[in-house]
C-alpha positions in Angstrom: -203.5 61.6 -44.7 -199.9 62.3 -45.7 -198.1 65.6 -46.0 -200.4 67.2 -43.4 -200.3 66.4 -39.7 -204.0 67.3 -39.4 -203.4 69.0 -36.1 -204.4 72.5 -34.9 -203.2 73.9 -31.6 -205.6 76.5 -30.2 -204.3 78.7 -27.4 -206.5 81.0 -25.4 -204.4 83.6 -23.7 -207.2 85.0 -21.6 -208.0 81.7 -19.9 -204.6 80.2 -20.4 -206.2 77.1 -21.9 -204.8 74.9 -24.7 -206.9 72.7 -26.9 -205.8 70.3 -29.6 -208.0 70.0 -32.6 -207.9 68.1 -35.9 -208.9 68.6 -39.5 -209.5 66.0 -42.2 -208.4 65.4 -45.8 -211.3 67.3 -47.3 -210.3 70.5 -45.5 -206.7 70.0 -46.2 -207.2 69.6 -50.0 -209.7 72.4 -50.2 -207.4 75.0 -48.6 -204.0 73.3 -48.7 -202.2 75.4 -46.1 -200.8 78.8 -45.2 -203.0 81.6 -46.6 -205.8 79.1 -47.4 -206.0 77.8 -43.9 -205.7 81.3 -42.4 -208.5 83.0 -44.4 -210.9 80.1 -43.9 -210.4 80.1 -40.1 -210.7 83.9 -39.9 -213.8 83.9 -42.0 -215.5 81.2 -39.9 -214.4 82.4 -36.5 -214.4 86.2 -36.6 -217.6 88.3 -36.4 -217.5 91.2 -38.8 -216.8 94.5 -37.1 -214.7 93.2 -34.3 -211.8 95.4 -33.1 -208.6 94.1 -34.7 -206.7 95.1 -31.5 -209.3 93.5 -29.2 -209.2 90.0 -27.7 -211.8 88.8 -30.2 -209.2 88.9 -33.1 -207.2 85.8 -33.7 -203.6 85.4 -34.7 -203.1 82.5 -37.1 -199.7 80.8 -37.7 -200.2 78.4 -40.6 -197.9 76.1 -42.6 -198.3 74.1 -45.8 -197.8 70.5 -46.7 -194.2 71.0 -48.0 -193.2 73.2 -45.0 -189.9 72.3 -43.6 -189.1 69.4 -45.9 -185.6 69.3 -47.5 -186.4 71.1 -50.8 -185.6 74.5 -52.2 -186.8 77.4 -50.0 -189.4 75.6 -47.9 -188.7 77.5 -44.7 -191.7 79.8 -44.9 -194.5 80.4 -42.4 -197.7 82.5 -42.9 -199.0 84.8 -40.1 -202.4 86.3 -40.4 -205.2 88.2 -38.6 -207.8 90.8 -39.2 -205.7 93.9 -40.0 -205.6 96.8 -37.6 -204.1 98.9 -40.4 -206.8 98.2 -43.1 -209.7 96.6 -41.3 -209.7 93.8 -43.8 -207.8 90.5 -44.2 -204.1 90.8 -43.4 -201.3 88.3 -43.7 -197.6 87.9 -44.5 -195.0 85.2 -44.7 -191.5 85.0 -43.4 -188.6 82.7 -43.3 -188.1 81.1 -39.9 -187.2 78.0 -38.1 -190.8 78.0 -36.8 -191.6 76.2 -40.1 -189.6 73.1 -39.3 -190.0 73.1 -35.5 -193.8 73.6 -35.6 -194.1 70.6 -38.0 -191.8 68.6 -35.8 -193.9 69.6 -32.7 -196.9 68.1 -34.5 -198.9 71.0 -35.8 -200.0 72.6 -39.1 -201.9 75.5 -37.5 -201.7 77.7 -34.4 -204.8 79.7 -33.4 -204.0 82.2 -30.7 -207.0 84.0 -29.3 -207.9 86.2 -26.3 -205.3 88.4 -24.6 -203.0 87.9 -21.6 -203.5 90.2 -18.7 -199.7 90.6 -18.4 -196.9 90.4 -21.0 -195.9 86.8 -21.7 -194.3 84.6 -24.3 -195.3 81.1 -25.3 -193.0 78.1 -25.2 -194.3 75.1 -27.2 -192.3 71.8 -27.2 -194.2 68.9 -28.8 -197.3 68.4 -26.6 -196.2 70.8 -23.9 -197.3 74.5 -23.9 -196.1 77.0 -21.3 -197.3 80.6 -20.6 -194.1 82.3 -19.4 -193.6 85.8 -18.1 -192.0 88.2 -20.5 -190.8 90.7 -17.9 -187.1 90.5 -19.0 -187.8 91.1 -22.7 -190.9 93.3 -22.8 -189.8 96.8 -23.9 -186.7 95.3 -25.6 -186.1 95.5 -29.4 -186.4 92.4 -31.5 -182.7 91.8 -31.8 -182.1 91.8 -28.0 -185.3 89.7 -27.5 -184.1 87.1 -30.0 -180.6 86.9 -28.4 -182.2 86.4 -25.0 -184.4 83.6 -26.4 -181.5 82.0 -28.4 -179.5 81.7 -25.2 -182.4 80.0 -23.4 -183.6 77.7 -26.2 -180.9 77.5 -28.8 -180.5 79.0 -32.3 -182.4 76.3 -34.1 -185.5 77.0 -32.0 -188.4 78.5 -34.0 -188.9 82.0 -32.7 -191.4 84.7 -33.7 -191.2 88.0 -31.8 -192.3 91.6 -31.9 -190.4 94.8 -31.1 -191.6 98.0 -29.3 -193.7 98.9 -32.3 -195.8 95.8 -31.8 -196.0 96.3 -28.1 -197.3 99.8 -28.6 -199.7 98.7 -31.3 -198.2 100.7 -34.2 -200.7 99.8 -37.0 -198.0 98.7 -39.4 -195.8 96.7 -37.0 -194.7 93.3 -38.1 -193.5 89.9 -36.7 -189.8 89.2 -36.7 -187.6 86.1 -36.9 -184.0 85.3 -37.6 -181.5 88.0 -38.5 -183.7 90.2 -40.8 -186.8 88.2 -41.5 -190.2 90.0 -41.1 -193.8 89.3 -42.1 -197.3 90.7 -41.6 -197.2 94.2 -43.2 -200.8 95.0 -42.4 -200.1 95.2 -38.6 -199.9 91.6 -37.6 -197.2 92.5 -35.0 -199.7 95.0 -33.5 -202.2 92.1 -33.1 -199.6 90.1 -31.3 -198.8 93.1 -29.1 -202.5 93.7 -28.3 -202.5 90.2 -26.9 -199.5 91.0 -24.6 -197.7 88.3 -26.4 -194.0 89.2 -26.9 -192.8 86.0 -28.5 -193.6 82.4 -29.6 -190.9 79.8 -29.2 -191.4 76.3 -30.7 -189.3 73.1 -30.6 -190.3 69.7 -31.9 -188.8 66.2 -32.0 -191.2 64.3 -34.2 -190.9 63.3 -37.9 -192.4 65.4 -40.6 -194.9 63.1 -42.4 -194.5 62.7 -46.1 -196.0 60.0 -48.4 -192.6 59.0 -49.9 -189.8 59.9 -47.4 -187.0 58.5 -49.5 -188.2 60.0 -52.7 -188.6 63.4 -51.0 -185.2 63.2 -49.5 -183.5 62.5 -52.9 -185.5 65.0 -55.0 -185.4 67.7 -52.4 -181.7 67.5 -51.7 -180.7 67.2 -55.3 -182.9 70.2 -56.1 -181.4 72.3 -53.3 -178.0 71.7 -54.8 -179.3 72.5 -58.4 -180.8 75.8 -57.2 -177.6 76.8 -55.5 -175.6 76.0 -58.7 -177.9 78.0 -60.9 -177.7 80.9 -58.5 -173.9 80.8 -58.6 -174.0 80.7 -62.5 -176.4 83.6 -62.8 -174.9 85.6 -59.9 -178.4 86.7 -58.7 -177.6 86.6 -55.0 -174.6 88.9 -55.4 -177.0 91.8 -55.4 -180.2 90.0 -54.4 -183.4 91.9 -54.9 -181.5 95.3 -54.9 -180.3 94.5 -58.4 -183.7 95.8 -59.6 -183.1 99.3 -58.3 -181.0 100.5 -61.2 -183.6 99.1 -63.6 -186.4 100.9 -61.9 -184.5 104.1 -62.1 -183.8 103.6 -65.8 -187.4 102.8 -66.7 -188.8 105.7 -64.6 -190.6 103.5 -62.0 -188.5 104.3 -58.9 -190.2 105.8 -55.8 -188.7 109.2 -55.3 -190.0 112.0 -53.0 -193.3 110.3 -52.0 -193.5 108.9 -55.5 -193.7 112.4 -57.0 -190.7 111.6 -59.1 -189.8 108.4 -60.9 -186.0 108.6 -61.1 -183.1 110.4 -59.5 -179.5 111.1 -60.7 -178.1 110.0 -57.3 -179.9 106.6 -57.3 -176.7 104.8 -58.3 -175.4 105.5 -54.8 -177.9 103.0 -53.3 -178.1 100.4 -56.1 -177.3 96.7 -56.0 -173.7 97.1 -57.2 -172.9 99.5 -54.4 -174.6 97.2 -51.9 -172.4 94.3 -53.0 -169.3 96.4 -52.5 -170.3 97.2 -48.9 -171.4 93.6 -48.0 -170.1 92.2 -44.7 -172.4 89.2 -44.4 -175.2 87.3 -46.1 -178.2 85.6 -44.4 -180.9 83.4 -45.6 -184.0 81.4 -44.6 -184.0 77.7 -43.7 -183.6 75.4 -46.8 -182.2 78.3 -48.9 -179.3 77.9 -51.3 -179.7 81.4 -52.9 -179.5 83.6 -49.9 -180.7 87.2 -50.4 -180.1 88.8 -47.0 -177.2 91.0 -48.0 -175.9 92.8 -44.9 -173.8 96.0 -44.6 -172.7 98.1 -41.7 -175.0 101.0 -40.9 -174.0 104.5 -39.9 -173.7 103.3 -36.3 -171.6 100.3 -37.2 -174.4 97.7 -36.8 -175.3 94.8 -39.1 -178.3 95.8 -41.2 -179.8 93.3 -43.7 -181.2 95.1 -46.8 -183.4 94.3 -49.8 -184.8 96.4 -52.6 -188.1 97.3 -50.9 -186.5 98.8 -47.9 -183.8 100.6 -49.8 -186.4 102.0 -52.2 -188.8 103.2 -49.5 -186.3 104.3 -46.8 -183.8 105.6 -49.4 -185.0 107.0 -52.7 -188.5 107.7 -51.6 -187.1 109.9 -48.8 -184.4 111.2 -51.1 -181.7 109.7 -48.8 -178.9 108.4 -51.0 -176.3 107.6 -48.2 -176.2 103.7 -47.9 -175.1 103.6 -44.3 -177.9 106.0 -43.3 -180.5 104.0 -45.3 -179.1 100.9 -43.4 -179.6 102.7 -40.1 -183.2 103.4 -40.8 -183.7 99.8 -41.9 -182.0 98.5 -38.7 -184.3 100.7 -36.5 -187.4 99.4 -38.3 -186.3 95.8 -37.8 -185.4 96.3 -34.2 -188.6 98.2 -33.4 -190.6 95.7 -35.4 -191.9 98.2 -37.9 -192.6 97.4 -41.5 -189.9 99.0 -43.6 -192.2 99.7 -46.6 -194.9 101.4 -44.6 -192.4 103.2 -42.5 -190.8 104.7 -45.6 -194.2 105.5 -47.1 -195.4 107.2 -43.8 -192.3 109.3 -43.5 -192.4 110.3 -47.2 -196.1 111.3 -46.9 -195.4 113.3 -43.8 -192.6 115.2 -45.5 -194.8 115.8 -48.5 -197.7 117.0 -46.4 -195.4 119.5 -44.6 -194.0 120.7 -47.9 -197.5 121.3 -49.2 -198.6 123.2 -46.1 -201.1 120.6 -45.0 -199.5 120.2 -41.6 -196.7 121.9 -39.6 -193.5 120.1 -38.9 -189.7 120.2 -39.2 -189.1 117.0 -41.2 -187.8 117.4 -44.8 -186.9 115.0 -47.5 -183.2 114.0 -47.3 -183.0 114.4 -43.5 -181.8 111.0 -42.3 -181.2 112.0 -38.7 -184.7 113.4 -38.3 -186.1 110.2 -39.9 -184.3 108.2 -37.2 -185.8 110.3 -34.5 -189.3 109.9 -36.0 -189.0 106.2 -36.2 -188.2 106.1 -32.4 -191.2 108.3 -31.8 -193.4 106.1 -33.9 -192.3 102.9 -32.1 -193.1 104.5 -28.7 -196.1 106.5 -30.1 -194.7 109.8 -28.6 -195.4 113.3 -29.9 -195.9 113.3 -33.7 -195.2 109.6 -33.6 -198.7 109.1 -32.3 -200.1 110.4 -35.6 -197.5 108.6 -37.8 -198.2 105.3 -36.1 -201.6 105.3 -37.8 -200.3 104.8 -41.3 -200.9 107.1 -44.3 -204.6 106.5 -44.8 -205.6 107.4 -41.3 -203.0 110.2 -41.2 -204.5 111.8 -44.3 -208.0 111.5 -42.9 -206.9 113.5 -39.8 -204.7 116.0 -41.7 -207.2 116.7 -44.6 -206.4 119.7 -46.8 -206.3 117.6 -49.9 -203.6 115.3 -48.5 -205.7 112.2 -49.2 -204.8 112.5 -52.9 -201.0 111.9 -52.3 -201.3 109.4 -49.4 -199.7 106.5 -51.2 -201.7 103.5 -50.2 -204.4 101.1 -51.4 -207.1 100.0 -48.9 -204.9 101.5 -46.1 -201.7 99.5 -46.9 -198.8 101.6 -48.1 -197.6 101.0 -51.7 -194.3 99.2 -52.0 -191.3 100.4 -54.0 -192.7 100.6 -57.6 -193.8 104.0 -58.8 -196.8 103.3 -61.2 -197.9 106.8 -62.2 -197.6 105.5 -65.7 -197.5 101.7 -65.3 -201.2 100.6 -65.6 -200.7 96.9 -65.2 -198.7 97.2 -62.0 -201.2 99.8 -60.7 -203.9 97.2 -61.2 -201.8 94.6 -59.3 -201.6 97.0 -56.4 -205.3 97.9 -56.7 -206.4 94.3 -56.5 -203.8 92.8 -54.1 -205.7 90.9 -51.4 -204.1 92.7 -48.5 -203.7 96.2 -49.9 -200.9 97.7 -52.0 -198.3 94.9 -52.0 -196.1 93.7 -54.9 -195.8 90.2 -53.5 -199.0 88.9 -55.1 -198.5 90.1 -58.7 -195.1 91.6 -59.7 -196.2 92.3 -63.2 -194.0 95.3 -63.9 -191.2 93.4 -65.5 -193.5 91.7 -67.9 -195.4 94.9 -68.6 -192.4 97.1 -69.4 -190.4 94.5 -71.4 -193.2 92.5 -73.2 -196.1 94.9 -73.7 -196.7 98.5 -74.7 -196.4 100.6 -71.5 -199.4 102.7 -72.4 -201.6 99.7 -73.1 -204.6 98.9 -70.9 -205.4 95.7 -72.7 -206.7 92.3 -71.6 -203.3 90.8 -71.7 -202.3 92.9 -68.6 -205.5 91.9 -66.6 -204.9 88.2 -67.5 -201.2 88.4 -66.5 -202.1 90.0 -63.1 -204.5 87.2 -62.4 -202.0 84.6 -63.6 -199.4 86.0 -61.2 -201.9 86.2 -58.4 -202.6 82.5 -58.8 -198.9 81.7 -58.7 -197.4 84.3 -56.3 -200.4 85.0 -54.1 -201.8 81.6 -54.5 -199.4 78.6 -54.9 -196.5 80.0 -53.0 -198.7 81.4 -50.2 -200.5 78.1 -49.5 -198.0 75.3 -50.1 -195.9 77.5 -48.4 -192.6 78.3 -50.1 -190.4 81.2 -51.3 -191.1 82.4 -54.8 -187.5 83.6 -55.6 -186.2 80.4 -57.2 -189.0 80.7 -59.8 -188.9 84.5 -60.1 -185.2 85.0 -60.2 -183.5 82.0 -61.6 -186.3 80.3 -63.6 -186.9 77.2 -61.3 -189.9 75.6 -63.0 -193.4 75.7 -61.3 -193.7 72.0 -62.0 -191.1 71.3 -59.4 -193.4 72.6 -56.7 -196.2 70.3 -57.9 -193.8 67.4 -57.7 -192.8 68.3 -54.1 -196.5 68.5 -53.2 -197.3 65.2 -54.8 -194.4 63.4 -53.2 -195.3 64.8 -49.8 -199.0 64.1 -49.9 -199.3 61.2 -52.3 -201.5 63.2 -54.6 -201.4 63.5 -58.3 -202.1 67.2 -58.8 -201.3 69.3 -61.8 -200.8 73.1 -61.8 -204.4 73.5 -62.8 -205.5 72.0 -59.5 -203.4 74.7 -57.7 -205.0 77.5 -59.7 -208.5 76.4 -58.6 -207.4 76.6 -55.0 -205.8 80.0 -55.6 -209.1 81.4 -57.1 -211.1 80.0 -54.2 -208.8 81.7 -51.7 -208.9 85.0 -53.6 -212.7 84.8 -53.7 -212.9 84.2 -49.9 -210.4 87.0 -49.1 -212.5 89.4 -51.2 -215.7 88.2 -49.3 -213.9 88.9 -46.0 -213.3 92.5 -47.1 -216.8 93.0 -48.3 -218.3 91.5 -45.1 -216.3 94.1 -43.2 -217.2 96.9 -45.6 -220.7 96.2 -47.0 -220.8 99.5 -48.9 -218.0 98.1 -51.0 -217.5 99.5 -54.5 -214.8 99.5 -57.2 -213.1 102.6 -55.8 -211.5 100.3 -53.2 -209.4 98.8 -56.1 -208.1 102.2 -57.2 -204.5 103.4 -56.7 -204.0 106.9 -55.3 -205.5 109.9 -57.1 -202.1 111.6 -57.5 -201.1 108.9 -60.1 -204.0 110.2 -62.3 -203.2 113.8 -61.8 -201.6 115.5 -64.9 -200.0 118.1 -62.7 -198.0 115.3 -61.0 -196.6 114.0 -64.4 -192.9 113.9 -64.9 -191.7 117.2 -66.4 -188.9 115.6 -68.4 -187.7 112.2 -69.5 -189.3 109.3 -71.4 -192.7 109.5 -69.6 -192.9 113.3 -69.4 -196.5 114.4 -69.3 -197.8 110.9 -68.8 -200.0 109.6 -66.0 -202.7 106.9 -65.5 -206.1 107.7 -67.1 -209.3 107.1 -65.1 -211.5 105.8 -67.9 -208.8 103.4 -69.2 -208.0 102.1 -65.7 -211.7 101.6 -65.2 -211.9 99.5 -68.4 -208.8 97.5 -67.3 -210.5 96.9 -63.9 -213.7 95.7 -65.8 -211.6 93.2 -67.7 -210.1 91.9 -64.4 -213.5 91.6 -62.8 -214.9 89.7 -65.8 -212.1 87.2 -65.8 -212.5 86.6 -62.1 -216.2 86.3 -62.2 -216.8 89.4 -60.1 -219.5 92.0 -60.6 -218.7 95.7 -61.5 -218.4 96.5 -57.8 -215.5 94.0 -57.5 -217.6 91.4 -55.5 -217.7 87.8 -56.6 -221.0 86.7 -58.2 -223.0 84.0 -56.5 -222.2 81.7 -59.4 -218.5 82.3 -58.8 -218.9 81.3 -55.2 -220.7 78.1 -56.2 -218.3 77.1 -58.9 -215.3 77.6 -56.6 -216.9 75.5 -53.8 -217.9 78.4 -51.7 -221.7 78.2 -51.8 -222.1 78.4 -48.0 -219.7 81.4 -47.8 -221.7 83.1 -50.6 -224.9 82.7 -48.7 -223.3 84.0 -45.6 -222.1 87.1 -47.5 -225.6 87.7 -48.8 -226.6 88.6 -45.3 -224.5 91.8 -45.7 -224.6 92.6 -49.3 -226.7 91.7 -52.4 -224.9 89.3 -54.8 -225.5 89.2 -58.5 
């Protein structure tokens, strides 16, 4: 078997035991890697109903067959667990040297189970695994923690760590790596913290196995150069992802004031052009020649690495249009190990609830200094931070008084920075994302607003969402690689099939990848349904406020327009039909069978009746 090492490292923190396991070619080609490996292991090994913050939950670190090879943007790693924020499947990917070092150490998958009695960090070097005391870094922010580990193990060591948010089990805490890399929005950092695991450090010295080493070296290095050249021609990385902010403002899709508004006259102050003017450094992931980590000085003079999502959610959604202040909020989130998207969503919901009289408090939209204070309270779960650490869904359940309608989440995960009160296709993408409201799996908004009628709820939108889920939430999440070369500069998908085939000695076409993607989506949905057997289609709905005519824009091109329930329902029906799911949003038994999941379908039938 080429491309995969076929090795799993299972680490039990309770018993401090290490076990090396193997998998074969059938498993490898059925699930490929990354998200595929993660959901299959969690489905097989977790009992439904377990406490996501208990020792029974498992933290999965999973790579793909092209991970770490010299080719464009292959420095990505998937982290996954049962989510403490949503109660369903949760994962994320992040750029990190773990990708290369874990492969060189000889592993495709880490399974971390149990919980340490005291705070520790893991040091893995080839066949050696050490459980080391974390006394000197527990309680420290992620930046200081990384520097301490860099001094000890070198800057090319693979490092995953958490900040105080993960230590204190904030439900939307994330895992951090490198300067500004983060992954695991649904609280994967809290899972790590619940295990008293501050960091994972990996170093390896072995060769990464590929079927055609010379062919891979030539194609990969040539393509790295080509991607870099295309990026320079297009100028994409000058503004990176923040280039889309001005467009979102122009088309009335910008998150403003807890997504009550869709544009703002001050938005230009935090757009991509302004960011490029303030730039002091740029960072990127391993094997990246189109680096997007644009860094500016925050209000306190610290380096803060920004992208569109954190500027949208910590800036315009909070009505803060001072770039250094937005950068300060971003820096604090990164240092505390809090998801920037959810942090912005939580703070915006809190300000909205106060403004609507649902809860008492002194936080207002536009108050950057108070926002900083609240982030510290969230990270340490002090005072009102205890409530805010729960995320918008659980906050709304506690606050009540109608606040559930404007708690901006799907399935418990806060919506990222696209306001879809009148963008039905993107609303569907959020509704059906496999981890909750995330844009990563199907960023359909650009297609929708440039190539279709905005007010259409037609089949072309449902098909496009699924197509993108197969590519973005499928291919890129299981091979594992960054999607930006394809998304931003038009690097063809066939290139990734070529990398896979050279690495594994296979002869796959893109159609083979789409079958794997559908299999993974079916199993992720099965995971959710097994956890919530009363599952119904309402789980795939965006927030009620997007359907509320009283929340429509009062002026501008979409004045008076909001989503319509009956039309959204019809769009959801089209999505379910194409996927082979019933009208509850549950895969039919024939769908499980046709995607090679007959046993998993039979297992799910113990909890819910399948059509």
